[in-house]
N, C-alpha and C positions, 0 to 999 in steps of 0.2 A: 581255280576254275573247277567247281564241283559239279560234274555232269549230272549226277543223280539229284542234287538239290535244284539245279536249273530245270530239269525235266519234271521234278515234283511241282515246281511253280507252273510249268506249262499245263500239267494235269489239273491243278487247282483252278487255273484260269479257264480251262475248257469246261470244267464242272460249273463254274460260276456263270458261264455264258449260256447254259442250257435252260430254256424256258420250262422244261418238264421237271426241273429240280427246284424245290422250294428254297428260298433264301435262308441264310442263317445256319446252314449245316456246318458241323465241326469238320473242317477240311484238314486239320492237323494230323488226322489218323492216316492220311494218304502217304504211302511209302512207294518210292521208286528204287529198285534194286536190280542187280544182275539176275537174269532168269536162271533157274536151276539147270536147264539144258541150254547150252549156247546155241543149239540149232534153232531155238525158238526166237532168237533175236538178240538185241544188245541190252535192252532194258525191259523190266516188267513192273506193272503197278497193280495194287490191290484196290484201287479207288472204287470200282463198282461193287466189290465185295463188302467193303466197310460202310458204304453210303446207301446201298439199295433199300434197306428196310426203312430208313428215315425218309428216303426219297419216294417211297411208295411204288417202287419199280422192281421187276425181277432183275437179278444181277446181270444176266446176259443182255437184257434189253438196255439197261443203263450203260453197260460196257460198250455196246454198239454205238450209243449216242456220243460217249466220250471219245471213242476211237475215231469217229467221223470228224470230230473237231481236231484231234491230234494230227490227222492226215494233212492238215493245212499248215503245220509247223514246218518251216523251210528245211530243217535238217533231217526231217523224218522221211525215210524211204518206204517204210511199210508198217502198217498197224494191223494186228490180228487179235481177235477175241478167242480165248482158249478156255477149255474146261467150263466150270460153272460161271465164269465171268472175269477171269484174269485178262489183262491187256498186255500183249507183247509188242514191243516197239523195236524196229530195226532202223538204224541211223544210216545216213548216206556215208559212203566210205571216207569222204573227205572230212567228216566231222572230227575224226580222231586226230587229224593233223592239227586242228585248233588246240587240242589238249597239249600236244607236243610243243606247239608255239608258246603256250602259256607256261609250260614247264621251263622252257629255255629262257624266256624273258624274266620269270620269277626266280629261277635258280633255287637257292636254299629256302626261299620263302614260298615255293610252290606247295600248296596244301595248308599253309598257315591260315588259321580261321579266326573269325570274330564270334564263333559259336558261344564262347563263354561270356560274351557281353560285358566284360570288365568286372565280373563278380569275383571279389577277393576270396581266396581259398587258403586255409591254413593246413599244411600237410606236415604231420608229425610222424617221424619214423626213426628207426634205430632205437633211440632212448634206452640203450643198454645201461645197466647199473654200472657205476664207475668203480668197479671192484676188481678189474683185471682187463686183459686184452680182449678184443672182440674175437668171437669164434665164427665158424662157418655158418651157423644158423643166423647170427647177426648179419652176416654178409648178404644173405638173400633178402632180408627185409630192407637193408640199406640200399641195395641196387634197385629193388622194386620201387621203394619210395622215391628215390632220386629220379628214376625214369618216368614214374607217374607224374611227378612234379614238372618235369620237362615237357611231357606230353600235354598236360593241362595248360601250361604256359603257351605252348604252340597253338593250342585250341582257343586261346583268348581269355584265359583266367589269370589274373595277377596272383601269383603263388608266393606264399611265405613258407620257406623250409625251416622246420623247427625241431630241435632236439630237447627233450625233457630230461634233465639231469636228476636222477633219483638219489639225491645227496642227503636225504633224511631217512631215519629209520634204523633198524637193527643191523642191516647188512653193511652200512658204512662204519658202524662201530666195530664190527668184526674185522673190516678192512683195517681200521686203525690199530686194533690189537695185533693183527698179523704183521703190519708194518713196524710196530714197536718191537716185535720179536726180532725182526731183521735189523732193526736199529741196535739192539743189544748184541746181535751177532757181529755187526760192523764194528762194535767197540771191543771185540775180542772174546766175547762169551761163547761158549759151546752150547748151542740151543738144542741139539739133538733132533729127533723127528718132530715135524710140525704137528702139534696136538690136533685131534679131531675137532672140527668146528671152525678152524682157522683156514685161511687160504694158503695152500702149500706151494704155489707156483714160484719159480725163480724170478719172475718179473718184479717181485717186491724187494729183491736184493738191492738194486740201485736206489730204491726209495729209502731203505734203511741206511745206506751209505750216505745219501744226501742229508738225512736227518742228523747223522753223526757229524757231518761236516758243519752243519749250521749250528747245532746245539751242543756239540761236544758231549760231555757226560751229564749235562744239566738236567735232562729229563728224568734221569734215573732216580733223582732224589725227590721226585714229585709223586703224589698219590695219583691213582688212575683218573680220578675225577678232574685233576688238573692237567695231566698230559694228554688225555684222550682228545679234547677238542683241538689241541695244537697239532697232534699227529694226524687226526682225521682230516683237518683242512688241508694239510700239506700232502697227504696221501691222495685225497680226491683230486687235488690240483695235478699231481703227477699222473694219475690214472686218466684224467681228461686230456692231458697233453699227449699221452700214448694213444688214446682213442682218436684224437684229431689226426695224428700221424697215420693211423690205420685207415681212417676215412679218406685222407688225402691220397694214399696209395691207390684207393679205388676211384679217385677223381671226384670225391663228394665233399661239398662244403655246405654249411648251414647259414641261414640268415640270422637265426636266433638260437641261443643256448639258454634255456630257461631253468633256473634252479628251483627244485622243490622246496628246499630250505627257505627260500625267500618268501614263501607263502605265509610263514609264521614268524619271521624275524621282523620285529617292529610292529607294523600293522598286521594283525592276525586276520588274513583274508579267508582262511578256512572258517573261522568263527563267524565272519560276516556272511559268508555263503550259507552257512547253516541257519543263521538268523533270518536271512531272506526267505529261505525255503520254509522255515517254521511259520513265518508271517503269512505266506501264501498257502499254508496247509499241507505242504508236501513232507514236512518233518514233524514228528510227534514223539511223545514219551510213551513207551509201551513195552510189552514183553513179546518175545518170539515164542511160538509154539515149538515143542520138541520136534526135532526132525523125524520124518518118516523114512524108513529104508536107510539109504546111505547117509552118514552124518554130515551135517552142514558145518563147515570148519569155523565159521564166525558166529555160531549160535551160542548164546549165554543165557542161562535161566535167571534173568534179572531185569528190572526196569531200565530201559536205556533209550538213547536218542536214535530214532529209526527214520529212514527215508522210505516213503511210500512207493517203492519201486514196483509193487504188484499192480498199482494203478496204471503202469505203463507196460505190462506184459511180463514182468519178472516173476520168478517162482515164489520168492518170499521178500518181505521188506528187509532192508539192509542196515546194519548198525553203522553209525558214524563216529562214535566215541567208545574207546575201550574202557574196561573196568578201572584201569589206572589213570583215566582222565586224558590219555593221549588220543590223537585222532587215528581212525582207521585209514588204510590206503585209499579206500573209496572216498572218504571225506576230502583228503588231499586232492584226489583226481577231480572231484566236483569243483573245488575252488580253482584248480588249474584251468579247467575248461571254461569256467565262468570268466576267468581272466582273459582267455582268448575271445570270448564274447564281448567283454568290455573293451577289448582292443579293436573291435569292429568286425570280427569274423562271424558271419552268419552261416558259413559253410565250413565244416571242419572234417578232415580225413585223418584217421589214425591208422598206422600200420603196426600190427602186433604179431607176436608169435602164435602159432596154432594152439598152444596150451592156454591161451587167454580167451578162448571162444566163449566160455561161460560168463565172461565179464561184460560181454557186448551189450546185452539188453539193458542192464542197470545203468551203464554209462550213457547209452543213448537216452534213457529215461531222464537221467540227471541233466543232460544238456537241454532237453526239451523243457525241463522244469525251470532251470536257472535263466533260460532265455524267453520264458513265456510262450514257448512254442514257435519262436521266430528263427531259431537256428537248428541246423541238422548236423548230426555226426554220422559219418560213414566209417566203418571199420573194415579194413582189409587184413585178413589173416594169412600169414605165410607159413606153409607147411615145412616139415623138416627136410634137411639136406643130408643125403647119404653119401659120404665121401669115400671113393675107392680109387685104387690104382690097378688098371688091368683087371678089374672085377673084384679085387681083394680089398677088404676094409683097410683104411689107413689108420696107423697106430696114433695114439694120443701124443700130444706135445709135452716134452719135458719142461719147456719154459712155462707153459700154462698150467701144467700139473694134472689136468683132467680132460683136456679137449684139444683139438687142432685149431690153431689160431687163423684168423682171417689173413693176417699178414704173411704167414707161411705159404698159404695157397696162392696169394697174389704174387709173391716172390718167385714161386715155382713155375706158374703157367702164364703169368702176365695179366694185367688189368683187363684187357680186351676180352680174353677168353672167359675170365670170371664173370664179367658183366653180361656178356651176350648169353652165356649158357645159363646164368641165373634167371634170365628172362625168356628162355626158350621152353618154358613150361608155364602154365597158368599158376599164379601164386598159391592157390589153395590145393594144388596137387603136389604130392611128394616128389622130390627131385633127386635123381641119381647123378652125381658129379664125378666123372672118372678123370683123374689127373692126366692119365696117358692119352685118352681119347681126344681131349680138348686141344691138344697141340698137334694132332695128326693133320697132314696136309692132304685132305681128301673130301669128297662130297659128303661123307658121313659126319664130318665136323662142320656144323653150320656156320660158326664164326669165320673159319677159314674160307668157306665157300662164298659167303657174302663179301668179305673183304677182298677176295680174289676177283669177284665181279667188278668191284671198283678199280682195282689195280689193272685188270684186263682192259677196262674202258680207257684208262689213261695210257696204257701201252698202245692201244689202237690209235689214239690221238697223236702220240709221239711218232708212230710209224707213218701216219698220214702227213705229218708236218715234214717228214723227210721226203715223201713222194711229191708233195705239193708245197713248195716253199712259200706261196702267197696265201696260205690259209689264214683266216682271222683268228686271233687269239681269244677274242671275247665270245663267250658261249652264246650270249644273246644275239650276236650277228648271224648265227646259224638258223635263227627263226625265219630269216628271209630266204633260206635255201628253197629249192624246188621240192618241197615236202610231198607234193602230190605224187611224186615218183616212188614213194614208199607204199607199194601196192602188193608186196609179198605177204602171204598169210602170217608168217612169223613176225614180220615188221608191224602189221596191224595189231597182232596179239600183244606185242610189247607196248604199243601206244595205248591200247585198252587197259593193260595192266597199270600203266602210269595214271590213267584216268581214275582208277580206283583209290589212289593215294589220298586225295582230299576227303573222300567219304570215309576211308579207313581211320583217318585222324579223328574225325568227329565221333565215329562209333567207339573207338578205343577210349577216347576221353570220357564219353558218356558212361561206359562200362567200367572205367578205371582199370583197363587191362593193357598195359604196355607190351605184354607178350604178343599181342596182335601185330605190333610193328615188326618184331623179330620174324614172325611167320610170313608176313608180307614180303619182307626183304629176301627171305630165303626163296620164296616163289618167284620173285622178280629176278633174282640172281639165276635161278634155274632156267628161266626162259631166255635170259640173255646169253648164258653159256650155251644153251641149245642152239640159238641162232648163230652164234660164232662157229659151233661145230658143223652146222649145215653148210656154212661157207667153205669149210674144209673139203666137204664132199661135192659141193655144187659151186664152182668158182664164180658163177654169175651172182651169187648171194653174198659175196665177201663185202665187208664194210668198206674196204679200200679198192676202188676200181681205177687203176692207173690210167686207163684209156677213156675214162668218163668222169671228169671232174664234177659235173653237176650232180650225178647220182652219188658220188662219194660225199659231197657236201650234205646231201639229204640224209645219208646213212650216218654220217658223223653227228648230225643234229640229233638223231635217235640215240647215239652213244652218249652224247652230252646229257640228254634228258634222263637216261637211265642212271648215269653217274651222279647227277644232281639229286635224284630221289634217294639213291642208295646212301649218298653222303649225308643227306638230311636225316634219313631214318637212323643211321648209325650215330649221328650226333645226339638224337633224342635218347638213344640207349646209352650214351656215354662211351661209345666205342670209336676208335680212330678209323677214319676212311683213308687207308693207306693207298699210295699211288704206285708202289712197287712192292712185290712180295719177295722177301729175302730167304 
């Protein structure tokens, strides 16, 4: 039950009924939202402001006509025209009871939307190189991508979660050489300090041990060209197993793991993608002009295969084939996104690290080109995470060799704290993550505060069951309680807060901003805790009134409604809705 969508339809119907307004106006621009000042009412609409010019009327005059129509809507208590033509609407007090009834009957599905209209979406996130354990930076992208995928699913988009394995290129050859060094060590050689350019972390020690167990000393007698593909394949497999374990610790699973190497094994899909773009004119043979100012890393003074990315807003055209005949990363990424398009995805979302910001335009251009303009690519960038403990920077991990691993953080503070706090900032803003603060049991720790609201709700319900032995166990049964008795300002405010949940889901899905869910839950928890505290000071506001079963039932209905929305929101964030705090 989306109150704001329902009243947007009421406003559109009111406009359509006006004889003074010409037919065919674009009514999709009409928005109904909470007013900036709650004293002005419950809802506000911009209808007169956005339609006045086309209607040939002054905004206030048009607002007056619309307001007169809205006064006839049964649930409306008052309509006022404000300022240059805004319309403020106050609803009858009993209207919010209907929202609570809907929340009780729908439970976890309250707020679930058909907004996405069944449009398939491919969400690719994490996609860390399979060269070592995941670090804290990967953690943010992983949590953000996973929560966004859950949010889009809840909003009506069938989502495929995808991980792109970068198992081609120089970095996996470096991995193989690093693992081979550990293999020699496992066979008893003294390898000394790890040479510069190789991966120094201890995480490759078990890989070397396993290579020695499988192959004995056989690989030592082979030339590098012979042992490299063998070691590379087994090292990548070991790294991906480790990455899957790290992701599992975060509660993350993927539908598809797509291998970059598969694009050129057998059927060369990179060559096919380039050929298609050459045929349509987006790829040509030419030379790049020398860079002006800062050097362009991939510029070469030679005739080469170039993608016309400048036609799509990029700074320069981009090479697709290196001087040695191998493909650039960009060429592989074009073929990969074409593969997504060929699999039926017309909407794609990639989650990248902030250092990839300069890559966005060319990749969006490529998707537009390979799809003939029928597919879109949205890219979400995740800024860096600054890891501290009591304000002091956390030292690097010996196991990883150069960074703090994701798994170390999860093991120390728990999955719930990691996931919630990674989402308690907008993804494109830097994030300070303090290992000490996120386990505090205080209002200043958002994850504790929200989980405590859910636990407090269940504590109230348990206490109520002791006071009234015949209470129903089914949440939906409380929808039949005497909800009209919920007339305290704090109770009404909580019901209004619940009414904003379906709207919040659609807004957050549209903006691809799961942090809005975390913010909403914190605000809801704050109001719920505040109402509980009011009951401590004012006994007549307590949730359990032992001498008034009817009022208790109504207030328990509100508790159930709050608990249902908190649980639903935490589920979207991948955080457990605990029923007891230990």
